[in-house]
C-alpha positions as CSV (number, residue, x, y, z in Angstrom):
1,X,62.0,135.8,82.7
2,X,63.9,133.0,81.9
3,X,65.3,130.4,84.0
4,X,69.2,131.9,84.2
5,X,70.1,129.3,86.6
6,X,72.4,126.9,84.4
7,X,74.3,129.3,83.6
8,X,74.6,131.7,86.0
9,X,76.1,128.5,87.8
10,X,78.6,128.2,84.9
11,X,79.6,131.4,84.8
12,X,80.6,130.8,88.8
13,X,82.0,127.6,88.0
14,X,84.1,129.8,85.4
15,X,85.5,132.7,88.2
16,X,85.8,130.1,90.7
17,X,88.1,128.2,88.0
18,X,90.5,131.3,87.8
19,X,89.4,132.6,91.8
20,X,87.8,136.1,90.6
21,X,86.0,138.0,93.0
22,X,83.5,138.9,89.9
23,X,83.2,139.7,86.0
24,X,83.9,143.8,84.8
25,X,82.3,143.9,81.9
26,X,83.0,147.1,79.7
27,X,80.7,146.5,77.0
28,X,77.2,145.6,77.9
29,X,73.5,147.3,76.2
30,X,71.3,149.5,78.8
31,X,69.3,152.6,76.8
32,X,66.0,153.5,76.9
33,X,63.5,151.1,76.6
34,X,62.1,152.3,73.3
35,X,65.1,152.9,71.9
36,X,66.3,148.9,72.6
37,X,63.3,147.9,70.9
38,X,64.1,149.9,67.9
39,X,67.7,148.3,68.3
40,X,65.9,145.0,68.1
41,X,63.7,145.5,65.5
42,X,66.9,146.2,63.8
43,X,68.5,143.2,63.8
44,X,65.7,141.1,63.6
45,X,64.9,142.6,59.9
46,X,68.7,141.7,59.1
47,X,69.5,145.7,58.7
48,X,72.9,146.0,56.7
49,X,74.1,147.4,59.4
50,X,74.4,143.6,60.9
51,X,76.0,142.5,57.8
52,X,72.6,140.7,56.7
53,X,73.2,137.5,59.4
54,X,70.3,136.0,61.4
55,X,70.7,137.8,65.3
56,X,68.1,136.3,67.6
57,X,69.0,138.1,70.8
58,X,69.1,135.7,73.7
59,X,68.2,137.8,76.5
60,X,65.3,139.9,75.7
61,X,64.1,140.7,79.0
62,X,63.0,143.9,80.2
63,X,65.6,146.1,81.6
64,X,65.5,145.4,85.6
65,X,65.5,141.4,84.4
66,X,68.6,141.8,81.9
67,X,70.2,143.8,85.7
68,X,69.7,140.7,87.7
69,X,70.4,138.1,84.7
70,X,74.2,139.8,85.0
71,X,74.4,139.9,88.8
72,X,73.3,136.5,89.1
73,X,76.3,136.0,86.4
74,X,78.4,138.3,89.0
75,X,79.5,141.2,87.2
76,X,80.4,143.5,89.1
77,X,80.6,146.3,86.7
78,X,79.1,147.1,83.9
79,X,78.1,149.5,81.1
80,X,75.4,151.3,79.5
81,X,76.6,152.0,76.0
82,X,74.4,153.9,74.4
83,X,74.8,155.3,71.1
84,X,72.8,158.7,68.8
85,X,72.5,157.9,64.7
86,X,71.7,161.4,63.9
87,X,72.8,165.2,65.9
88,X,70.1,165.8,68.6
89,X,70.3,162.9,70.0
90,X,73.7,162.6,72.3
91,X,72.4,165.3,75.2
92,X,68.9,163.2,75.7
93,X,70.9,159.9,75.7
94,X,73.3,161.5,78.1
95,X,70.5,162.4,80.2
96,X,69.3,159.2,80.4
97,X,71.8,156.9,81.2
98,X,73.5,159.7,83.7
99,X,69.5,158.4,85.3
100,X,70.0,155.1,84.6
101,X,73.8,155.2,86.6
102,X,71.8,156.8,89.5
103,X,69.4,154.3,89.9
104,X,72.1,151.7,89.4
105,X,75.2,151.8,91.1
106,X,76.9,148.8,89.3
107,X,76.4,150.1,86.1
108,X,79.3,152.7,85.3
109,X,77.5,155.9,84.1
110,X,78.0,156.4,80.2
111,X,77.9,158.4,78.1
112,X,77.7,158.7,74.2
113,X,78.4,162.2,71.8
114,X,78.4,162.6,68.3
115,X,79.7,165.1,65.2
116,X,77.4,168.5,66.1
117,X,77.6,172.2,67.4
118,X,77.4,171.9,70.8
119,X,79.1,168.9,71.0
120,X,81.8,170.3,73.4
121,X,79.5,171.4,75.6
122,X,77.2,168.2,76.7
123,X,80.4,166.4,76.8
124,X,81.8,168.7,79.8
125,X,78.4,168.4,81.0
126,X,78.4,164.9,81.5
127,X,82.4,164.5,82.6
128,X,81.1,167.3,85.2
129,X,77.8,165.2,86.1
130,X,80.4,162.0,86.9
131,X,80.8,160.3,83.5
132,X,83.4,157.8,83.4
133,X,83.7,156.2,80.1
134,X,81.7,157.5,76.5
135,X,80.9,155.2,73.8
136,X,81.4,156.5,69.7
137,X,80.0,154.1,67.5
138,X,81.1,155.4,64.2
139,X,79.5,152.2,62.2
140,X,75.7,153.3,63.4
141,X,76.7,157.0,63.5
142,X,78.1,157.2,60.1
143,X,80.3,159.6,60.9
144,X,84.4,160.3,60.7
145,X,85.9,160.3,64.2
146,X,88.2,162.8,62.8
147,X,85.3,165.2,62.3
148,X,86.5,168.5,63.0
149,X,83.5,169.2,64.6
150,X,85.2,166.3,67.8
151,X,88.2,167.6,68.1
152,X,87.6,169.8,71.5
153,X,85.6,166.5,72.6
154,X,88.7,164.8,72.3
155,X,91.2,166.9,73.8
156,X,88.5,167.2,77.0
157,X,88.1,163.4,77.2
158,X,91.9,162.6,76.8
159,X,93.1,165.6,79.2
160,X,90.4,164.1,81.6
161,X,91.7,160.6,81.2
162,X,87.9,158.9,80.6
163,X,88.1,155.6,78.5
164,X,86.2,156.0,75.3
165,X,84.5,152.8,73.3
166,X,84.8,153.4,70.2
167,X,83.3,150.9,67.2
168,X,85.6,152.2,65.0
169,X,86.2,148.5,63.2
170,X,84.7,147.4,60.1
171,X,82.7,144.7,61.0
172,X,80.4,142.8,61.1
173,X,79.6,145.3,58.3
174,X,82.2,148.0,56.6
175,X,80.9,152.0,56.9
176,X,82.5,155.2,55.0
177,X,84.2,155.8,58.0
178,X,85.4,152.2,59.7
179,X,88.4,150.7,60.3
180,X,92.3,152.4,61.6
181,X,92.3,155.2,59.3
182,X,90.1,157.2,60.4
183,X,90.5,156.8,63.8
184,X,94.5,156.9,63.5
185,X,94.3,160.4,62.5
186,X,91.8,161.4,66.0
187,X,95.2,159.6,68.0
188,X,97.7,160.9,65.8
189,X,96.5,164.7,67.1
190,X,95.1,162.9,70.9
191,X,97.8,160.1,71.4
192,X,96.6,160.7,75.4
193,X,93.2,159.8,74.5
194,X,92.2,156.4,76.3
195,X,90.7,155.0,73.5
196,X,89.0,151.1,73.8
197,X,88.4,149.5,70.6
198,X,85.0,147.2,70.6
199,X,84.8,144.2,69.0
200,X,88.8,144.2,69.1
201,X,89.1,145.6,65.7
202,X,87.3,143.4,63.9
203,X,87.8,142.1,61.7
204,X,90.7,144.3,60.9
205,X,91.9,142.6,64.1
206,X,96.5,143.4,63.2
207,X,96.3,147.0,62.3
208,X,93.7,147.6,65.7
209,X,96.6,145.7,67.5
210,X,99.0,148.0,65.6
211,X,97.6,151.3,66.9
212,X,97.5,149.2,70.6
213,X,101.3,148.4,70.2
214,X,101.9,152.2,69.3
215,X,99.8,154.5,71.2
216,X,100.0,153.2,75.3
217,X,96.8,154.4,76.6
218,X,95.1,152.8,73.3
219,X,93.2,149.0,74.8
220,X,90.7,146.4,73.3
221,X,87.7,144.8,74.1
222,X,86.4,141.6,73.1
223,X,82.7,141.8,72.6
224,X,81.6,138.8,70.2
225,X,85.3,138.0,69.4
226,X,87.0,134.5,69.3
227,X,83.2,132.9,69.6
228,X,82.0,130.5,66.8
229,X,79.3,133.5,66.2
230,X,82.6,135.7,64.9
231,X,85.0,132.8,64.0
232,X,82.8,131.5,61.4
233,X,82.9,135.3,59.5
234,X,85.6,136.9,61.0
235,X,88.3,135.1,62.4
236,X,91.3,136.2,64.3
237,X,94.8,134.9,62.4
238,X,96.4,133.2,64.6
239,X,99.7,134.8,63.6
240,X,98.2,137.8,66.1
241,X,98.2,135.5,69.4
242,X,101.5,136.4,70.1
243,X,100.9,139.9,69.8
244,X,97.5,139.9,71.5
245,X,98.9,137.6,75.2
246,X,101.7,140.7,75.1
247,X,99.2,143.0,75.1
248,X,97.2,140.9,78.8
249,X,97.2,144.4,80.4
250,X,94.8,146.3,77.6
251,X,92.6,143.7,76.9
252,X,88.7,144.4,78.4
253,X,86.1,141.9,78.3
254,X,83.2,143.2,76.8
255,X,79.9,141.1,75.6
256,X,77.0,142.9,73.6
257,X,75.0,141.8,76.4
258,X,71.9,141.4,76.0
259,X,71.8,142.0,72.2
260,X,74.0,138.5,71.5
261,X,73.0,135.3,69.6
262,X,74.4,133.3,72.2
263,X,74.9,132.6,75.9
264,X,76.9,135.1,77.9
265,X,78.8,132.4,78.8
266,X,80.0,131.4,75.2
267,X,82.3,134.3,75.6
268,X,84.2,133.6,78.7
269,X,84.6,130.2,77.0
270,X,85.3,131.4,73.9
271,X,88.8,133.0,75.9
272,X,89.7,130.4,77.4
273,X,89.8,128.6,74.4
274,X,92.5,131.0,73.2
275,X,94.6,129.2,75.4
276,X,96.7,132.3,76.7
277,X,96.6,131.4,80.0
278,X,95.0,131.9,83.5
279,X,97.0,135.2,84.3
280,X,95.6,136.3,81.2
281,X,92.0,135.7,81.6
282,X,92.6,137.1,84.9
283,X,93.7,140.5,84.1
284,X,91.1,140.4,80.5
285,X,87.9,139.3,82.7
286,X,88.4,141.5,85.3
287,X,91.6,143.2,86.8
288,X,92.2,145.4,84.0
289,X,88.9,146.9,84.1
290,X,89.2,147.1,87.8
291,X,92.4,148.7,87.5
292,X,91.1,151.5,84.5
293,X,87.7,152.4,86.7
294,X,90.0,152.4,90.1
295,X,86.6,149.4,91.2
């Protein structure tokens, strides 16, 4: 295991400056080891969904070491973002995630879904088993979120008030069903659905800000947004900053740990240099997540 003591100190100093008891990170990846290693192999091979970018994995440690790193950073709650890329995977992944949450109390019990027969049944099973949020990956799964098969599942999650972190923006590479249009159709039918748009919806930042302004339960996570890596390719238009500030109660810290090509602290530094103030930072890095998940 690498020595992350210096970075842990930097994250601690960030928290202390803001008076935070810890961080709440809604976008971290834990999944079965063989699945995660295939994800890493995909990044290593510069697969098309990465936009062909060089993407070194910074935290390529074993599961126990990765949880220890997050705890060392003062992350008091994190997630096990996992996602199927084909039918027949989601129920199995949900079983793994339930076990992981049981043995990892600081991980918010995460589940996933896919447009397939039986999706409503296993989503209900996951909810009844205590799932606190879901992950949907429109880009990797290559599905339309407005698919008829998903309608009852979205309705169930909207009724239960369970948030869904959804990668539906077109970064780092567009898919057939990415962008604001498909998910806007879902929201038109389920306006109370608690969607958390991953990566701030990059690169369609402003279009997803539109959706957040239109629907009171739509939130955005900061995953990779505003970092040097993202800004070089998909910069946030500076004219959008006042809108981002105004939505400060619905922006949540996300990191993509461990699958990031830079140190964890850089995401925090990138948020701070936006210049939106300490109150905004405190809300994003801790308070909004703590309130949403009743921590």
